[in-house]
N, C-alpha and C positions, 0 to 999 in steps of 0.2 A: 581539419583537412578532409577532403573527400577523395574517393578513388577516381582515377582517371583512366582506368582500364576501358578500352574500347573507345576512347576519345579520339583516337587516330594519331595522337602524338604523345611522347613521353613527357612527364612532368619536369619542371625545372630542376636542375641538379640530378638528373637521372643517373648519371655516371657515379656520382657520390652515393646515391641510394643503393645502386647495384654493388658498389665496392663494400658498403656497410653490411649488406645482406650476405655477400660472398665471404666477408671476414667472419661472420657468424657461423657459416657453414664450414669454413676452414677450421675454426676453433673446435667445433663439435667433432669433426673427423680426426683432427690431430690428437685429441685426447685418447682415442682408441688405439693408436699405434706408437705414440712417442715414447712410451715407457717400456715397450717390449724388450728393448736392448739393455734395460737397466733393472730388471726384476730382482736379480741377486743383490745389487747395490742397495736398492730400496728396502729389501727385506732385512738386510744387515743393519741399515740405518734406523729402522723403526723397531728393531728387536723381534722380528718374526721370521718365518720360513718363506721359501719361494712359493710353497703351496698357499700360504696366507695371502701373498700378493696376487697370485693367480686367481684366488677366490675373490679378491677385491675387484679385479678386472671383470670377472664373471658377474659379480653383483651389479656393477655399473651397466653392463649390457642388459641384465634382467630388468633393472629399474626403468631403463629407457623403453624396452619392449613392452613392459606392463602399462606404462602411463602415456604412451605415444598417442593412442586414440582419444582418451580423455583429454590429453593436452591439446589436441586439435580443437576440441569442443570449447575449451576455456577461451580460445580466441574469439569464438562467436559470442560468448557471454560478456566479455569485458573489452573486446576490441583487439585486433591482431597486433597492432603496434604495442599496446600496453602489455599484452601477453608476452611479446618478444622481449620487451624491456624488463619485465618482471623476471622472465626466465634468465636473462643476462645477469641480473642482480643476484639471483639464487646461485647461478653457475659461478659467478665471481666469488661469492662467499665460500662456495665449495672449494674453489681453487686455492683461495687464501688459507682455508682450514687445512687443506692437503699440504700446502707448502710449509706450514708450521707444525704438522702432525708429529707428536713425539712417540706415538705407538700405533698399533694396527687398528684399534677401535676408532680412534680419531680419524685415521686415514679412511676407514670404511665410511664414516659419517660424511666426511668432506668429499671424497672422490666418488664413492659408489652411490651414496644417497643424494646429497645436495646437487652434485653435478649431473646425476642421472635425471633428477626432477627438472633441473634447469633445461637440459637438452630436450626433454619431452615437451616443454613449452616453446622452446626456440625453433626447433626444426619444422613443426607444422606451420608455425607462424611465418617462417621464411617463404614457404610455398604460397601461402595466401597473400603475403605482402608483395611478392613478385607479380602475382595476378592483379593486385590492386594498384600497382605503381607503373605498369607498362602496358601499352596498347596490345591488343590481341596479336597483331602481326609482329610485334617485337619481343614476344615472350620466349620464343624458341632460343633466341640469342641470349636473353637474360637467364633463363633456366640453364642453358649450357654453361655459362660462366660460373654460376653458383654451384652446379654439380661438379664442374671441373675443379673448383676451389677445394671441394671436399675430397675428391680423389687425389689431387696433388698433395693435400695434407697427409693422406695415408702414405703416399710415396716418400714424402720428406720427413715423416715422423721418425723413422729410425736414425736418419742423419742428424736431425735436431736433438733427439735424445742422446745420441752418441757424443755429439759435441758437448752438450751440457754435462753429461756424466763424466766425460774424460777430463774436461778442463775446468769445470765449475762444480755444480751439484745438481742432482735431479730436481731439487726443490726450486731451482731457478726457473725451470720449465713452467711450473704452476704459478710462480710469482709473475712470470711474463704473461701468463694467461689473464691474470688480474688486470694488468695494464692494458691488454688488448680489449678486455671487456669495458674498461673505462672509456677507451677511445670509441668503441662501438656505441656506447650510451650517449656520448656527446653528439655524434652524427645521426643517431636514430631519430632525433627530433625532426629531421628533414624528410623522414619517410611518411608518405600519405597513409593514413589509417584506412583499414578495410573492414571496419566493424559494421555490425548490423544496427538498424534503428531499434528493432525489437530484440530484447535480450531474453531468450527462453531459459527455462530452468534446466539444469543438467540432470541427465538420467543416471542416478546413483547405482541402481541395480545393474544397468548395462555397463557402467564403468567398472564395477566389481567383477562382473562376468568376463569382460574383455581383458582386464588386467590379469585375472587369475588364469584364463585360458592361454593367453600369449606367454605369460611368465612361466607357466608349467611346461608348455611345449618347448620354449627356448632353453629352459634349464635342462630338460631331458636331452636335447641336442648337444648342449655344451658339455654334458657329462659322458657322452657316448664314447669318447676316446679312453676314458678311465673304466667305464662299466661294460663296454661292448654294445653293438647295435641290437643284436637279437640274442646271440649266444653269450651268456655272461662270462666275463673274464674271471680269473682266479680271485677269490675273496671279494668279488663284486656283488652288490645286492641283486636279488632276483626274486621273481614270484612265478610259481608254476613252471620253473625251469627256464623262464624267459627274462632277459635283461630288463632292469627297471627303466631303461631308456625308452623301450617300446611302450610300456604302461604309462609313463609320464606324457609321451607324445600323444597317445590315444586319449588320455584324460584331458589334455589341453585342447585337442580337436573337439572333444565332446562339449567342453565349456564354450568354445567358440561357436559351435552349432546352437547351443542354448542361448547364447548372446544374440545371434541373428534371429532366432525365433522370438525372443523377447522384444527385439527392436521392431519386428514385423507386427507384433501384437500392439505395440504403442502406436504405430502408424494407423492401424485399423481403428484405434480408439480416438484418433485425432490428436494425440499427444506428441510432443517433440522427442524424437529418438536421438541417441548418441550418434548413430550412423543410420542413414536411410538405406534399408536393404535393397531398395530399387536401384540404387547406384551400382550395385554389384551385378545387375543384369544388363548394364551398359557395356556393349561389346568393345567400344574404344577404350573405356576406362579399364576394364579387366585385361585387355590386351596390353595396355601400357604398364599396369601393375605386374603382370606376368613377366614382361621384359625387364622391369626393374629387379624382380626377384632373381632372374637368371644373370643379369649384369652383375649384381652384387655377389652372387654365389661364385661366379668365375673370378671377379675382381679380388675378393678377399682370399680365395683359394690361391691365386697367383701371388698375392702379397704374403701368403704363408709359405709357399713352396720356394720361391726364388731367393728370399733372404736366407732360408735354411741352406740352400745349395751354396750360396756365396760365403756365408759366415761359418758354416760347419764343414761342408765338404771341401771348400777351398781355403778355409781358415782366414778369411778377410776380416778386418776390424769393422766395427759399427760404422765408422766414417767411410771406409772403402765400400762397404755394402750399400750404404745410402747413395754414394756417388754413382755406383753401377746401376741403380734403379732410376736415376734421373732421366735417361732417355724416354722411359715410359711417361713420366710427368710432362715432358716437353711435347710429345706428339699428342698426348691427351688434351693438353691445354690448347694446342694449335687447332686440333679438329673441333673441339667444343666451341671455340671462338670464331674460326674462319668459315666453317660450313654455313652457319646462319648468315654470316656477313656477305659472302660471295655467292651463295646459292640459296637466297631467301625463299624461293618458290619450289625448291626441290621436294620430291615426294618423301615424306617422313618414312614411309615403309621401305623405300629404296635405301635410304641412309641407314636405317636400323638393320636391314638385312646385310648391308655392306659391313657395318660394324660387327655384327655377329660372326660373319665370315672371317673378318680380320682377327677376332678373338680366337677362332678355331685355328686359323693359319699360324698364329703366334704360338699357341699351345703345342701344335704338332711340330713346328720348327724347333721349339725348345726341346721336345722329346727326342727329336732326331739328333740334335747337337750335343746332348748330354753324353759324355764319355769320360772314362777314367783319366785320360790325358788332356781333357779340355780345360781351358782357362776361363777366367771371368769374362773375357771378351765375347764368348759365345752367346751370352744373354742379350747382347745389344740389339741385334736385328729382331729377334722374337719380341723383346719388350717394346720396340718401336711399333710393331704390328699390333700388339695388345693395347698399347696406349692409344693408338689411332682408333681401334675398335671401341674402347671405353669412351673416348671423346665423341665419336660419332653418335653413340647411344645417348650420351649426356646432352648432346645438342638438340635432341628431339623429344625424349621421353617426358620431361617435366611439362612441356607445352601440350603434349598429347593427353596426359592424364587430366590436367586442369581444364583444358578446352572441352573435355567430354561432358562437363557439368556446368551449371550456372555459376557465376563468380561467387555467389553467396555460399556455395558449398566448398569453396576452395580450401578452407581450413580443415574441414572433415577429410577431404581428399589428401591434404598434407599429412594428417594423422595416420590414415590408412597406408599411404605411400611409404612413410618412414617406418611403420610397423613391418611392411613387406620387405623393405630393404634390410631391416634388422634380422628378419627371418632368413633372407638370402645370405647375409654375411655370416650368420651362425652356421647355416647349412654348408656353406662353401668351406669354411675353416674346418668344420667337423668331418665332412666327407673327405677332403684332401688329407687331413691328418690321419683318419682311420685307414684309408686305402694305402697311404704311404707306410704306416707302421705294419699293416698286414703283409704287404709285399716285402718289406724289409725283413720281417721276421721269417717269412717263408724262404726267402732267398738265402738268408744267413744260415738257417738251419740246414737247408739243402747242401750248401757249400761245406759246412762242418761235417755233415754226415758222410759226404763223398770223399773227404780228405783222410787218407790212411794215417797221416802224421798226427792226427788228433786222437788221443787215447779215448777208450770207450767211456770211462768215468767222466771225462770232460764233456763228451757228447751228451751224456745223460743229464749232467748239470745244466748244460746250455738249453736243453729242451725244457727243463723245469723253470729256469729263469725266464725264458722267452714266452712261455705260456701266460705269464702275468703281465706281459707287455715289455717291449724292448725300447730303450731310449735311442734317440737319434744322436749317435756319438761321432765326434771327430776322431781322426787318427791319434791326435795327441791325448785326448781323453781316454781312448781305449788302451793306448800304450801305458798310460799311468795306472789304469786299473789292472792291466795284466802284470805289470811290474810289482804292484802291491800284492797280487795274488801269488807271486813267485812262479809264474808260468815259464816253461822252457822257451828258448829262442825260436825253435822250430814251430811250436804250437802258437806262439805269439805272432809269427810271420803269417801263418795260415789264417789266424783270426783277423789280422789286419787286411789281408787280401779279401776275405769273405765280407768284412765290414764295408770295404770300399765298393765292392760289386753290389752288396745289398742296399747301400745308400742310394746308388743310381737306380736300382730297380724300384725302390720305394718312391723316389722322386718321379720316375716315369709313370708309375701307377697313379700317383696323385694328378699328374698332368693329363693322363688319359681320362680320368673322370671329369676333369674340367673341360676337355675337348668334347667329351660325350654330352655334357650339359649344354655346350654351345650348339651342338647338332640338334638336341631336343628343342632348344630355344627357337630354331629356325621354323619349327612347325607352328609356332604361335605368332609369327610375324604378320600373318594375313589379317590379324585383328588391328594392326596399326593402319591408320588412314593413309590414303594416297595423296591427299592435298593438305597444305598448311592451313591452320585455322586463321580466319580473317574476321575483322570486325564487320558488322553489317554495313553494306554499301561501299566497301573499299574494294579496290582492284589489285591484282597481283602487281608487285613492284618489279622494276628492272633490276638485274644484279648490280651490286655496288661496284664501282670502278676502283 
């Protein structure tokens, strides 16, 4: 099969092709959120600790981040469809291994390693295959649906995980993933390949440098909540009095710099680079990548903060929490699908700016609505705004980045794009978590210090405990801890009041950093083009009726 991009019409079975690629994106995103509500259950089932399962999730993120750019180049070597299908097979094997895992090492091999490698092949291939299977003027809609499928999966993940854990077993989630992979493989035969006639050799040195640089940087970010960003937390590793987080991030950036220098050297010698550095001088491409970074930073920050408020502060179950997040998924999907359909010639820059403003408005509205007496219903309108903003961005950014370069470079763009979204996701969760805990700690300590009912020795103990990091506790969890410690009723009441106020302060601080990120993102929207990409010789279309 040959690519029909730019042919002016979509290939036969375009809807089925799009659904197949969207299913792949949905599956990749689902895996990063579906088990967050079942960490304790999984840990108990495989005979490990919560820390062990969190480590497995971290390792999965690291493997994806490390191999995303090399994974994009594999599609050039063997063909995008073949890379997609091989990635699905590896991912399916990982899901099956995870579903049957008797202990943590097997879980790590299946979930973190095999699924991570599979995702690193699948995600860049999806970007290239959309470019190869849809005409230039139809790509905004196609990329919007694919991106929306991933974001909706993140929103539905806690609900799916909650249902499976409550009524069946967490293992059924991974068994279900195997079935989805089999269905994808059946329909993947209809996808037109987008491979190259010439198959260059892969740059092994560049692959090692990019994998090490991105992996070390992301690992530093992921450990920031435990180690501290700059000032090391109690008993956390440090060098020269500075948290190891800073040193790892600096080392990662240095390796990425060396990677880019190596790639430039290969180009000068006329050899095939892993990524052509000239692409990163493309204003439209870097603008799209920057907006992808901020979109995923805010998106993952929201998916971190809102479930915490619903499940911990309000005590909702996993099912109730997932149901309350559904409004976000609905407006996200609607915006991603309907904007390209009814406004095919709208300015991408205008849509992106509108989306960023919607993200900002949603974050600010949620900050304003958070109150000690507020119920779960207060998240509905803010989530509708945030979902619309995410959908607006999803409807444009994929087409913006791919149309910035020739189609033959779409797989490399896919690798870079997914590496950037990985960085944004990691930064969003880490920043939101760090700011939330810092504000919560400061607020709780201030309330305890000001309360005369709390004895001096309890205040001193609270300071020592909080310096090493305070957990985000529900009232029920704190009450149980206070009862176990034999605390008096007066002190317990003061602690509960302080915890309630501190939780809200922490959540508002996290939302403030996400709102701030949205404002910063507005400064980069000028790099987004004003006009939709078109195939040569085509004219703008009339809006669909």
